[in-house]
N, CA, C and O atoms as a GROMACS GRO file, in nm:
protein
  304
    1UNK      N    1   7.186   8.061   4.855
    1UNK     CA    2   7.118   7.976   4.898
    1UNK      C    3   7.060   7.859   4.801
    1UNK      O    4   7.012   7.763   4.861
    2UNK      N    5   7.059   7.855   4.673
    2UNK     CA    6   7.032   7.778   4.538
    2UNK      C    7   7.138   7.624   4.570
    2UNK      O    8   7.122   7.504   4.550
    3UNK      N    9   7.235   7.701   4.626
    3UNK     CA   10   7.362   7.611   4.592
    3UNK      C   11   7.389   7.558   4.733
    3UNK      O   12   7.493   7.493   4.730
    4UNK      N   13   7.338   7.561   4.846
    4UNK     CA   14   7.320   7.502   4.937
    4UNK      C   15   7.178   7.392   4.908
    4UNK      O   16   7.201   7.273   4.929
    5UNK      N   17   7.065   7.422   4.873
    5UNK     CA   18   6.958   7.340   4.810
    5UNK      C   19   7.023   7.205   4.719
    5UNK      O   20   7.008   7.090   4.762
    6UNK      N   21   7.073   7.225   4.631
    6UNK     CA   22   7.178   7.155   4.512
    6UNK      C   23   7.243   7.070   4.651
    6UNK      O   24   7.202   6.954   4.657
    7UNK      N   25   7.323   7.104   4.747
    7UNK     CA   26   7.436   7.045   4.773
    7UNK      C   27   7.334   6.934   4.838
    7UNK      O   28   7.360   6.814   4.822
    8UNK      N   29   7.183   6.987   4.936
    8UNK     CA   30   7.121   6.895   5.028
    8UNK      C   31   7.071   6.790   4.944
    8UNK      O   32   7.084   6.677   4.991
    9UNK      N   33   7.004   6.801   4.801
    9UNK     CA   34   6.977   6.699   4.723
    9UNK      C   35   7.034   6.649   4.650
    9UNK      O   36   6.977   6.588   4.561
   10UNK      N   37   7.175   6.654   4.658
   10UNK     CA   38   7.317   6.553   4.597
   10UNK      C   39   7.322   6.454   4.701
   10UNK      O   40   7.320   6.332   4.683
   11UNK      N   41   7.329   6.523   4.831
   11UNK     CA   42   7.361   6.439   4.996
   11UNK      C   43   7.249   6.304   4.956
   11UNK      O   44   7.267   6.187   4.921
   12UNK      N   45   7.124   6.392   4.982
   12UNK     CA   46   6.966   6.260   5.001
   12UNK      C   47   6.996   6.152   4.883
   12UNK      O   48   6.990   6.032   4.911
   13UNK      N   49   7.035   6.201   4.727
   13UNK     CA   50   7.022   6.118   4.649
   13UNK      C   51   7.119   5.990   4.677
   13UNK      O   52   7.091   5.872   4.659
   14UNK      N   53   7.226   6.039   4.720
   14UNK     CA   54   7.325   5.942   4.739
   14UNK      C   55   7.274   5.859   4.888
   14UNK      O   56   7.343   5.761   4.917
   15UNK      N   57   7.191   5.884   4.957
   15UNK     CA   58   7.170   5.776   5.065
   15UNK      C   59   7.134   5.651   5.032
   15UNK      O   60   7.119   5.632   4.912
   16UNK      N   61   7.114   5.556   5.107
   16UNK     CA   62   7.028   5.448   5.052
   16UNK      C   63   6.916   5.471   5.106
   16UNK      O   64   6.928   5.552   5.198
   17UNK      N   65   6.796   5.428   5.087
   17UNK     CA   66   6.647   5.391   5.134
   17UNK      C   67   6.600   5.417   5.272
   17UNK      O   68   6.518   5.495   5.320
   18UNK      N   69   6.717   5.280   5.342
   18UNK     CA   70   6.755   5.298   5.494
   18UNK      C   71   6.772   5.429   5.540
   18UNK      O   72   6.689   5.478   5.616
   19UNK      N   73   6.847   5.475   5.512
   19UNK     CA   74   6.947   5.612   5.544
   19UNK      C   75   6.783   5.716   5.524
   19UNK      O   76   6.738   5.787   5.614
   20UNK      N   77   6.735   5.703   5.422
   20UNK     CA   78   6.612   5.828   5.391
   20UNK      C   79   6.521   5.765   5.525
   20UNK      O   80   6.519   5.827   5.631
   21UNK      N   81   6.474   5.684   5.515
   21UNK     CA   82   6.372   5.608   5.631
   21UNK      C   83   6.403   5.706   5.725
   21UNK      O   84   6.340   5.812   5.727
   22UNK      N   85   6.510   5.679   5.815
   22UNK     CA   86   6.602   5.748   5.920
   22UNK      C   87   6.566   5.890   5.930
   22UNK      O   88   6.500   5.958   6.008
   23UNK      N   89   6.641   5.914   5.811
   23UNK     CA   90   6.637   6.067   5.798
   23UNK      C   91   6.490   6.124   5.818
   23UNK      O   92   6.481   6.237   5.866
   24UNK      N   93   6.369   6.051   5.781
   24UNK     CA   94   6.237   6.114   5.755
   24UNK      C   95   6.155   6.093   5.931
   24UNK      O   96   6.051   6.140   5.977
   25UNK      N   97   6.249   6.012   5.983
   25UNK     CA   98   6.187   5.979   6.115
   25UNK      C   99   6.250   6.141   6.181
   25UNK      O  100   6.167   6.228   6.206
   26UNK      N  101   6.354   6.160   6.198
   26UNK     CA  102   6.453   6.277   6.199
   26UNK      C  103   6.364   6.395   6.198
   26UNK      O  104   6.312   6.448   6.297
   27UNK      N  105   6.354   6.431   6.071
   27UNK     CA  106   6.243   6.545   6.042
   27UNK      C  107   6.117   6.556   6.141
   27UNK      O  108   6.086   6.648   6.217
   28UNK      N  109   6.056   6.437   6.119
   28UNK     CA  110   5.934   6.399   6.191
   28UNK      C  111   5.944   6.452   6.330
   28UNK      O  112   5.845   6.506   6.378
   29UNK      N  113   6.061   6.441   6.407
   29UNK     CA  114   6.094   6.502   6.547
   29UNK      C  115   6.126   6.620   6.542
   29UNK      O  116   6.089   6.700   6.627
   30UNK      N  117   6.201   6.653   6.442
   30UNK     CA  118   6.232   6.806   6.452
   30UNK      C  119   6.173   6.930   6.388
   30UNK      O  120   6.188   7.047   6.423
   31UNK      N  121   6.089   6.871   6.270
   31UNK     CA  122   6.038   6.972   6.214
   31UNK      C  123   5.831   6.979   6.223
   31UNK      O  124   5.758   7.078   6.227
   32UNK      N  125   5.796   6.832   6.223
   32UNK     CA  126   5.693   6.798   6.286
   32UNK      C  127   5.650   6.739   6.178
   32UNK      O  128   5.719   6.717   6.079
   33UNK      N  129   5.470   6.696   6.201
   33UNK     CA  130   5.449   6.632   6.104
   33UNK      C  131   5.450   6.644   5.970
   33UNK      O  132   5.490   6.542   5.912
   34UNK      N  133   5.421   6.733   5.902
   34UNK     CA  134   5.381   6.778   5.757
   34UNK      C  135   5.523   6.770   5.698
   34UNK      O  136   5.528   6.741   5.578
   35UNK      N  137   5.627   6.789   5.757
   35UNK     CA  138   5.742   6.767   5.665
   35UNK      C  139   5.800   6.631   5.634
   35UNK      O  140   5.858   6.587   5.534
   36UNK      N  141   5.747   6.550   5.812
   36UNK     CA  142   5.785   6.409   5.785
   36UNK      C  143   5.716   6.320   5.672
   36UNK      O  144   5.779   6.234   5.610
   37UNK      N  145   5.570   6.349   5.651
   37UNK     CA  146   5.479   6.329   5.591
   37UNK      C  147   5.508   6.312   5.420
   37UNK      O  148   5.501   6.215   5.345
   38UNK      N  149   5.554   6.492   5.398
   38UNK     CA  150   5.640   6.462   5.262
   38UNK      C  151   5.760   6.379   5.248
   38UNK      O  152   5.766   6.334   5.133
   39UNK      N  153   5.844   6.347   5.311
   39UNK     CA  154   5.949   6.257   5.291
   39UNK      C  155   5.878   6.080   5.292
   39UNK      O  156   5.930   5.976   5.253
   40UNK      N  157   5.764   6.100   5.344
   40UNK     CA  158   5.725   5.909   5.341
   40UNK      C  159   5.669   5.933   5.214
   40UNK      O  160   5.631   5.827   5.165
   41UNK      N  161   5.657   5.991   5.172
   41UNK     CA  162   5.497   6.024   5.045
   41UNK      C  163   5.665   5.993   4.966
   41UNK      O  164   5.684   5.895   4.894
   42UNK      N  165   5.763   6.088   4.995
   42UNK     CA  166   5.870   6.075   4.864
   42UNK      C  167   5.914   5.942   4.859
   42UNK      O  168   5.949   5.896   4.750
   43UNK      N  169   5.917   5.865   4.971
   43UNK     CA  170   5.982   5.713   4.994
   43UNK      C  171   5.876   5.628   4.909
   43UNK      O  172   5.917   5.554   4.820
   44UNK      N  173   5.718   5.640   4.941
   44UNK     CA  174   5.625   5.582   4.916
   44UNK      C  175   5.615   5.578   4.723
   44UNK      O  176   5.603   5.473   4.659
   45UNK      N  177   5.622   5.701   4.669
   45UNK     CA  178   5.672   5.723   4.561
   45UNK      C  179   5.786   5.623   4.435
   45UNK      O  180   5.775   5.579   4.321
   46UNK      N  181   5.879   5.626   4.532
   46UNK     CA  182   5.998   5.536   4.487
   46UNK      C  183   5.986   5.407   4.518
   46UNK      O  184   6.059   5.327   4.460
   47UNK      N  185   5.920   5.375   4.588
   47UNK     CA  186   5.870   5.251   4.608
   47UNK      C  187   5.817   5.198   4.508
   47UNK      O  188   5.868   5.105   4.445
   48UNK      N  189   5.676   5.270   4.474
   48UNK     CA  190   5.612   5.253   4.377
   48UNK      C  191   5.680   5.234   4.197
   48UNK      O  192   5.635   5.178   4.097
   49UNK      N  193   5.776   5.292   4.219
   49UNK     CA  194   5.856   5.305   4.076
   49UNK      C  195   5.953   5.155   4.109
   49UNK      O  196   5.982   5.102   4.002
   50UNK      N  197   5.990   5.102   4.192
   50UNK     CA  198   6.081   5.002   4.189
   50UNK      C  199   6.023   4.885   4.099
   50UNK      O  200   5.910   4.848   4.068
   51UNK      N  201   6.165   4.839   4.069
   51UNK     CA  202   6.128   4.668   3.961
   51UNK      C  203   6.066   4.589   4.094
   51UNK      O  204   6.077   4.639   4.207
   52UNK      N  205   6.006   4.473   4.073
   52UNK     CA  206   6.020   4.383   4.145
   52UNK      C  207   6.154   4.326   4.185
   52UNK      O  208   6.154   4.284   4.301
   53UNK      N  209   6.271   4.313   4.119
   53UNK     CA  210   6.415   4.292   4.162
   53UNK      C  211   6.470   4.350   4.284
   53UNK      O  212   6.517   4.288   4.380
   54UNK      N  213   6.453   4.547   4.263
   54UNK     CA  214   6.486   4.645   4.354
   54UNK      C  215   6.392   4.622   4.466
   54UNK      O  216   6.426   4.670   4.574
   55UNK      N  217   6.287   4.563   4.462
   55UNK     CA  218   6.152   4.531   4.584
   55UNK      C  219   6.221   4.426   4.644
   55UNK      O  220   6.249   4.441   4.763
   56UNK      N  221   6.263   4.297   4.577
   56UNK     CA  222   6.314   4.201   4.691
   56UNK      C  223   6.453   4.266   4.743
   56UNK      O  224   6.482   4.230   4.857
   57UNK      N  225   6.525   4.336   4.695
   57UNK     CA  226   6.622   4.330   4.785
   57UNK      C  227   6.617   4.415   4.880
   57UNK      O  228   6.695   4.416   4.975
   58UNK      N  229   6.494   4.521   4.858
   58UNK     CA  230   6.486   4.600   4.970
   58UNK      C  231   6.391   4.590   5.039
   58UNK      O  232   6.340   4.682   5.103
   59UNK      N  233   6.352   4.472   5.034
   59UNK     CA  234   6.228   4.422   5.113
   59UNK      C  235   6.149   4.452   5.283
   59UNK      O  236   6.034   4.480   5.318
   60UNK      N  237   6.284   4.428   5.360
   60UNK     CA  238   6.286   4.459   5.500
   60UNK      C  239   6.259   4.591   5.506
   60UNK      O  240   6.175   4.636   5.584
   61UNK      N  241   6.338   4.676   5.411
   61UNK     CA  242   6.330   4.814   5.430
   61UNK      C  243   6.185   4.886   5.396
   61UNK      O  244   6.152   4.978   5.471
   62UNK      N  245   6.113   4.857   5.310
   62UNK     CA  246   6.022   4.861   5.236
   62UNK      C  247   5.925   4.874   5.311
   62UNK      O  248   5.863   4.978   5.332
   63UNK      N  249   5.897   4.729   5.373
   63UNK     CA  250   5.817   4.732   5.514
   63UNK      C  251   5.807   4.838   5.608
   63UNK      O  252   5.704   4.891   5.650
   64UNK      N  253   5.964   4.869   5.642
   64UNK     CA  254   5.984   4.981   5.767
   64UNK      C  255   5.904   5.135   5.729
   64UNK      O  256   5.851   5.217   5.804
   65UNK      N  257   5.916   5.134   5.616
   65UNK     CA  258   5.884   5.268   5.536
   65UNK      C  259   5.716   5.285   5.543
   65UNK      O  260   5.655   5.388   5.574
   66UNK      N  261   5.666   5.166   5.508
   66UNK     CA  262   5.531   5.146   5.497
   66UNK      C  263   5.478   5.158   5.587
   66UNK      O  264   5.370   5.217   5.588
   67UNK      N  265   5.550   5.092   5.732
   67UNK     CA  266   5.499   5.142   5.869
   67UNK      C  267   5.480   5.245   5.887
   67UNK      O  268   5.370   5.283   5.926
   68UNK      N  269   5.593   5.338   5.864
   68UNK     CA  270   5.654   5.443   5.881
   68UNK      C  271   5.565   5.540   5.870
   68UNK      O  272   5.542   5.623   5.959
   69UNK      N  273   5.478   5.530   5.693
   69UNK     CA  274   5.439   5.628   5.636
   69UNK      C  275   5.282   5.621   5.687
   69UNK      O  276   5.213   5.719   5.660
   70UNK      N  277   5.206   5.479   5.779
   70UNK     CA  278   5.092   5.471   5.789
   70UNK      C  279   5.119   5.522   5.974
   70UNK      O  280   5.009   5.501   6.025
   71UNK      N  281   5.172   5.553   6.036
   71UNK     CA  282   5.208   5.614   6.189
   71UNK      C  283   5.213   5.742   6.136
   71UNK      O  284   5.160   5.815   6.220
   72UNK      N  285   5.257   5.824   6.019
   72UNK     CA  286   5.212   5.977   6.019
   72UNK      C  287   5.122   5.979   5.955
   72UNK      O  288   5.070   6.088   5.980
   73UNK      N  289   5.051   5.918   5.870
   73UNK     CA  290   4.936   5.932   5.810
   73UNK      C  291   4.814   5.933   5.951
   73UNK      O  292   4.732   6.024   5.963
   74UNK      N  293   4.823   5.828   6.038
   74UNK     CA  294   4.741   5.849   6.181
   74UNK      C  295   4.748   5.948   6.226
   74UNK      O  296   4.646   6.010   6.256
   75UNK      N  297   4.915   6.016   6.251
   75UNK     CA  298   4.931   6.121   6.334
   75UNK      C  299   4.827   6.286   6.304
   75UNK      O  300   4.817   6.394   6.361
   76UNK      N  301   4.771   6.226   6.191
   76UNK     CA  302   4.710   6.405   6.134
   76UNK      C  303   4.566   6.426   6.115
   76UNK      O  304   4.524   6.536   6.080
   0.00000   0.00000   0.00000
């Protein structure tokens, strides 16, 4: 079981921010709001950790993540 967790973490770390947003949306539909909220919070933390150059490169995806996060929060 532990090896499977490392594999999932490796796969998730190699995904782009856009892929991870889409994955969070999938989690919302498949597992429910709590799991999606956790993934959305993780993405928000990553946004806060980005430098301004990286934020500039990911401006569109960041906007989508913030919108998704607001939707998840409203569902609670």
